[in-house]
N, C-alpha and C positions, 0 to 999 in steps of 0.2 A: 504494500500500500504506500503510495507516494504522498508526501505532504508538501505543502508550500513552505519553503525555508522562512524562518522568522528568527529575529534576534533573540537569543537566550540571555546573553550576558556580555559585559564589557570588562576587561581587565585594564585598569589604569595604573601604570607603574608610577610610583611616587617616591620622592626623596624623603618625605616626612608625612607618614600616614596620619598623624594627629592633626597636622595643619590641613591636609586634604579632607579629612573627616569633618573638621569644623566648617570648611567651605561648603561641602556638599550636603551636610546635615543641617547645620544651623543657618547657612546662607541660602542654598538652593531649595532645601526642604525635603531631601530624600530621607527614607526611613532606614534605620540600622536593623538588619536582619540577623547578623552574626558578627562577632568580633573575637579574635584571638591573636594576641601579640600585635605584630605590625600588619595583620590582615584584617580588613573590614569589608564585610559584604553589605551593600546597600540595596534598596529595592524601591522601584517606582513603576507603576503602570505595566506590570508584567515583565519587567526587565531587571536583572541583577547587575549592579555596578560594583565591581570588586576593586578595592584599593589595596595595593601590595607594595611594601617598601622595597625599592630596588637596591640591591647590595653592590651593584657594579660588576657582578661576575658574569652577567649575561651579555649577549652581543647587542651593540647599539645599532639597530636597524630600523628602517621605516621612517615615515614622516610623521609630524605631530598630528594628532586627531583634533577635531572640533566637536564639541558636544552642544546639542541644542535641546532645551527643555521647554515644554509648555508650562506656563504658570497662570494663575488666576489674575494676577495684577503685576504688571511691570513695575509700577511705581512702588508698591509695597515691597516687592522683591529687591528692588534697587536700594531702598532705604535700609532693609535688613542686611544686605551684603555690605553696603558702605559702613554701617554701624559696626560690623565685624572687622573693618579695616581693609576690605577689598574694594579697590577703586574701579569705577566704571571706565572702560576703555572705548566703548561705543555708546554714546548717549542714546536714550530712548528715542526711537523714530518710527514713524508709520511708513510702511512700504506700499508700493503700487499693487502688490499681490495680496493685500488684505491682512497683514499682520503688523503688530507693534513689536519691536524688538530692542534689546539692549545687549551689550557685550561686556564681559569681564575676563580676567586672566586668573586661572586657579593658582594655587601655591607652587605648582610645577610647570608653570608657563603654558598650560593648555588653554586655548581660547574656548570660552564657555559662553553661550548665548541663551538668553531667556526670551520667550516670545508668548504673545497672546493674540487671539483672533480679534480683529476689529469688528465691532458691531456696525452693520450698515443699515 
């Protein structure tokens, strides 16, 4: 039986899992599903986001990822992230394709965008 591929999880290598946990839990609003040592498993909308402290022993391959999250309010999310010390790198703006978006940089320099649908 074939199934349509769907995203199950993302592993985000981090230099500091505590700082990354703070960004994604307190700032973005993901829920902690499991924690052990420097490993944190977060969950939102059917997808697991795993934070793992990189010890430098693995190969340095690939390009950086960008993460995009739907939120209920760009303004409330921006205030919360800024209060935690994370600066906005792309000010909130409306797009011609019907979303309002803003951008941040996580503690490991990954671009992270939040977005909400514009009501028309």
